[in-house]
C-alpha positions in Angstrom: 7.6 -11.6 -4.7 4.6 -9.7 -4.4 2.6 -9.6 -0.9 -0.6 -7.1 -0.8 -1.3 -8.0 3.4 0.5 -8.4 6.1 0.1 -8.5 10.0 2.5 -7.0 12.5 2.8 -5.8 15.6 4.8 -2.4 16.7 6.1 -1.7 20.3 7.1 2.0 21.2 10.0 2.8 23.1 9.9 2.7 27.2 11.0 5.9 28.9 14.3 5.9 30.9 14.3 6.2 35.0 14.9 9.1 36.5 18.5 9.3 38.5 18.5 9.7 42.1 21.9 11.1 43.3 23.4 14.0 45.3 25.9 16.2 44.5 29.4 15.7 45.8 32.4 17.7 45.8 34.7 18.4 48.1 34.5 20.7 50.7 30.4 20.7 50.0 29.4 17.7 52.4 25.8 18.8 52.0 25.2 18.8 48.3 21.8 19.0 46.9 20.0 16.0 44.8 21.0 16.3 41.2 19.6 13.2 39.7 19.0 14.1 35.8 15.3 12.6 34.1 15.4 9.6 31.9 15.2 10.2 28.4 11.4 9.3 26.1 11.5 6.1 24.1 11.0 6.1 20.4 8.0 6.7 18.5 7.0 3.8 15.9 6.5 5.8 12.2 5.0 4.7 9.2 5.8 6.6 6.3 4.5 5.8 2.8 7.2 5.6 0.0 7.2 5.4 -3.7 10.3 3.2 -3.9 8.2 0.1 -2.7 5.3 -1.8 -4.3 4.6 -4.9 -1.7 4.5 -5.5 1.9 6.5 -8.0 2.0 9.7 -6.1 3.1 7.7 -4.9 6.4 5.8 -8.7 6.2 9.1 -10.6 6.7 9.0 -10.0 10.6 6.3 -9.6 13.3 7.6 -7.7 15.7 8.9 -4.0 15.9 10.2 -2.2 18.9 11.5 1.2 18.7 14.3 2.0 21.0 14.3 2.8 24.9 14.9 6.3 26.7 18.2 5.9 28.5 18.2 6.9 32.1 19.1 9.8 34.0 22.7 10.1 35.0 24.1 12.3 37.7 24.9 16.0 37.8 21.7 16.4 36.3 22.0 15.4 33.0 18.7 13.4 31.2 19.3 10.5 29.5 19.0 10.4 25.5 15.5 10.3 23.7 15.2 7.0 22.2 15.1 7.2 18.2 12.2 6.8 16.5 11.7 3.7 14.4 10.3 4.2 10.8 8.8 1.6 8.8 8.5 1.9 5.5 5.5 0.7 2.9 3.9 1.2 -0.3 1.9 4.0 -1.2 -1.6 3.1 -1.0 -0.7 1.4 2.1 -4.2 1.3 5.0 -3.3 0.5 7.9 -6.0 -1.1 10.3 -6.1 -1.8 14.3 -5.6 -5.3 14.2 -8.1 -6.0 17.6 -10.7 -3.2 16.7 -10.6 -3.4 12.8 -10.7 0.5 12.5 -9.0 2.5 9.8 -6.1 4.0 11.2 -5.0 5.8 8.0 -4.9 5.4 4.4 -1.4 6.3 3.2 -2.0 7.9 -0.2 0.9 10.0 -1.0 4.9 9.7 -1.2 6.3 10.8 2.3 2.9 11.0 4.4 3.7 9.8 7.8 1.5 8.0 10.7 3.0 8.2 14.4 1.5 4.4 15.4 2.6 4.2 18.7 4.1 6.7 20.8 6.8 6.3 23.3 7.0 6.4 27.1 7.5 9.5 28.8 11.3 9.7 30.5 11.0 9.5 34.5 11.8 12.5 36.6 15.3 12.4 38.8 15.3 13.1 41.9 16.5 17.0 41.5 13.0 17.7 40.2 10.9 16.7 43.4 13.2 19.1 45.8 11.6 22.0 47.2 11.5 24.0 50.2 10.4 21.4 52.5 12.0 18.2 51.0 15.2 19.4 49.9 16.9 16.3 49.8 14.5 13.4 48.5 15.9 10.2 47.9 13.6 9.0 45.3 13.4 9.3 41.4 10.3 8.1 39.0 10.5 5.3 36.8 9.8 5.6 32.8 6.4 5.0 31.6 6.4 2.0 29.4 6.0 2.8 25.4 2.1 2.2 23.6 1.8 -1.7 22.4 -0.1 -2.1 19.0 -1.3 -4.8 16.5 -1.4 -3.3 13.0 -3.2 -5.4 10.1 -1.8 -3.6 6.8 -3.4 -4.0 3.2 -2.1 -2.6 -0.2 -4.2 -1.5 -2.7 -2.0 -0.3 -5.4 -2.4 3.0 -7.0 -2.7 2.7 -11.1 -4.2 5.0 -13.1 -6.0 2.0 -15.5 -6.3 -1.2 -14.2 -6.2 -3.9 -16.8 -9.1 -6.6 -16.2 -10.5 -9.4 -18.1 -10.7 -13.2 -18.0 -8.1 -15.4 -17.4 -6.4 -15.8 -20.5 -7.6 -12.1 -22.0 -4.1 -11.1 -23.5 -3.8 -8.6 -20.6 0.0 -9.7 -19.3 1.1 -9.8 -23.2 -0.7 -6.1 -23.5 1.7 -4.6 -20.4 4.2 -5.8 -21.7 3.9 -4.3 -25.4 3.5 -1.1 -23.9 6.1 -0.6 -20.9 8.9 -2.1 -19.6 6.9 -4.9 -17.5 7.9 -8.6 -17.6 5.2 -9.6 -16.6 5.3 -13.9 -17.1 3.0 -15.1 -19.8 2.0 -18.5 -21.0 -0.7 -19.7 -22.8 -3.1 -21.1 -19.8 -5.0 -19.4 -17.2 -3.7 -17.6 -14.1 -0.1 -17.1 -15.5 -0.7 -13.8 -13.7 -1.0 -14.5 -10.0 -0.2 -11.0 -8.6 -0.6 -7.5 -9.9 2.1 -6.2 -12.4 2.5 -2.8 -12.5 3.9 -0.8 -15.6 4.5 2.8 -16.9 3.4 3.2 -20.7 5.2 6.9 -22.1 3.3 8.5 -24.8 5.4 11.5 -25.0 8.7 12.5 -23.2 6.6 14.7 -20.5 3.2 12.3 -20.7 3.4 8.5 -19.2 0.1 6.3 -17.7 0.5 4.2 -15.3 -1.0 0.6 -15.7 -1.8 -2.5 -13.4 -2.2 -5.8 -14.7 -4.8 -7.6 -12.7 -5.0 -11.1 -12.0 -7.8 -12.8 -14.7 -11.3 -12.7 -13.0 -13.8 -15.8 -13.0 -17.5 -15.9 -12.2 -18.3 -15.3 -9.2 -15.1 -13.2 -8.3 -17.0 -10.8 -6.1 -18.2 -13.7 -3.5 -14.3 -14.5 -3.5 -14.4 -17.3 -6.1 -11.1 -17.4 -7.9 -8.3 -14.8 -6.9 -11.9 -12.7 -5.9 -11.7 -10.0 -3.7 -7.8 -10.3 -2.9 -7.2 -8.5 -6.9 -10.5 -6.4 -7.3 -9.9 -4.0 -4.1 -6.7 -2.6 -6.4 -9.1 -1.8 -9.2 -11.0 0.8 -6.9 -8.0 2.9 -6.7 -7.3 2.9 -10.6 -8.9 5.7 -12.4 -10.5 4.1 -15.4 -10.8 0.0 -16.7 -9.3 -1.1 -19.5 -11.9 -4.1 -20.1 -9.7 -6.7 -22.7 -11.8 -9.7 -23.8 -10.0 -12.1 -26.3 -12.0 -12.4 -29.5 -9.5 -14.7 -30.8 -11.2 -17.9 -32.9 -9.1 -20.3 -30.3 -10.8 -18.7 -27.1 -12.9 -20.9 -25.6 -15.5 -18.1 -24.1 -17.6 -16.1 -26.4 -16.6 -12.6 -26.5 -20.3 -11.3 -25.3 -20.6 -13.6 -22.6 -16.8 -12.9 -21.4 -17.6 -9.7 -21.2 -21.1 -9.6 -19.7 -19.2 -11.9 -16.7 -16.3 -9.4 -16.0 -19.0 -6.4 -16.0 -21.2 -8.2 -13.5 -18.6 -9.2 -11.2 -17.1 -5.5 -11.0 -20.7 -4.2 -10.3 -21.9 -6.5 -7.5 -18.3 -5.9 -5.4 -18.6 -2.2 -5.9 -21.2 -0.5 -7.3 -18.6 2.9 -7.6 -16.6 0.1 -10.2 -19.8 0.0 -12.5 -19.4 3.9 -12.8 -15.3 3.8 -13.4 -14.9 5.4 -17.1 -13.6 2.6 -19.1 -12.7 1.3 -22.5 -13.5 -2.2 -24.1 -10.6 -3.7 -26.1 -10.5 -6.7 -28.0 -7.6 -8.5 -28.1 -5.7 -10.5 -30.5 -7.6 -9.3 -33.2 -5.4 -10.3 -36.1 -8.1 -11.6 -38.9 -11.4 -11.7 -40.1 -13.0 -14.1 -37.4 -11.7 -12.2 -35.0 -12.4 -8.6 -36.6 -16.1 -10.2 -36.5 -16.0 -11.3 -33.3 -15.3 -7.6 -32.0 -18.0 -6.1 -34.3 -20.5 -8.4 -32.9 -18.8 -7.0 -29.2 -19.2 -4.2 -30.2 -23.0 -4.2 -31.2 -23.4 -5.9 -27.5 -21.4 -2.7 -25.6 -23.0 -0.4 -27.6 -20.1 2.0 -27.6 -16.4 1.9 -29.4 -14.8 -1.1 -28.8 -11.1 -0.5 -29.6 -9.5 -3.4 -31.9 -5.6 -4.1 -30.8 -3.2 -7.1 -31.3 0.0 -6.8 -28.9 1.5 -9.6 -30.8 1.5 -7.2 -33.7 1.7 -4.3 -32.0 -1.7 -2.5 -33.8 -4.1 -0.3 -32.2 -1.6 0.3 -29.1 -1.0 3.9 -29.0 -4.5 4.7 -30.3 -5.8 3.0 -26.8 -2.9 4.8 -24.7 -4.0 8.3 -26.1 -7.3 7.7 -25.3 -6.6 6.1 -22.1 -4.6 9.2 -21.2 -7.1 11.7 -21.9 -9.8 9.4 -20.2 -7.8 9.4 -16.7 -6.5 13.0 -16.9 -10.6 13.9 -16.4 -10.9 11.9 -13.4 -9.5 12.8 -10.2 -7.0 10.8 -8.4 -8.8 8.1 -6.0 
């Protein structure tokens, strides 16, 4: 399952209490204070991992707590520090303070770390309070509580090119034809309910990462259909592959379908309207489909790439051009 939002609460470890004790040894009746310090509480750390592509694992629990520091002991022995708690999230996770709503960090690279809350300091043992005036202090310091914070996590997938289009435009079929991804494919709208990512190989050393995003509808920029939930993933992509169904069986005119999606992308974000893109006429498997593709090309005003995933025609040419396109665009 895929999940791109989660709310959690994180608590750092409490500092261990300092210890109050006095040195006791045969023939040393007036030994001095020897209470050790408490250990510091563990931090909670979030790390971006390339091995994850969903917030589902971290979202299964609400509260996460790091280990407390140990209390100090006699003979000036300090308590052990609490272990830090490491939470792994996918690359592209944005971490927000749940209460204030401000962005704490955008974890955009593999291995990037964010210390979310810090553990409490350990309390001082009574040996720390001895001086020339007070040579036998009986009190020790309590450990301090760790920090606590509520978080809202949002995942924006990292893909070099995002596949967009109306429902049933052929995005999932295209992705499965050019990559090893296995998205659900069926002849009805909204088959894809969560983003799917696949890697297409052009050679042993050249690849392109593609994301199949759920079909958009008119009003998506205002939250209709799957709306904002998946438009945000397009923002991460360096380029867009806009797929338009040109088959005779399509219930939507190809030019109208293209205009609807372009309008929604522009309404959601001006930056999306400016992203480099290729327009693909899909399911071009006959003269009527070719005529629709030609009409679409006239409306677009630039080349429209003809593809048929079923016949595997035109696919490599599109991948080569998409690869050239994304290499000329800086990473997000």
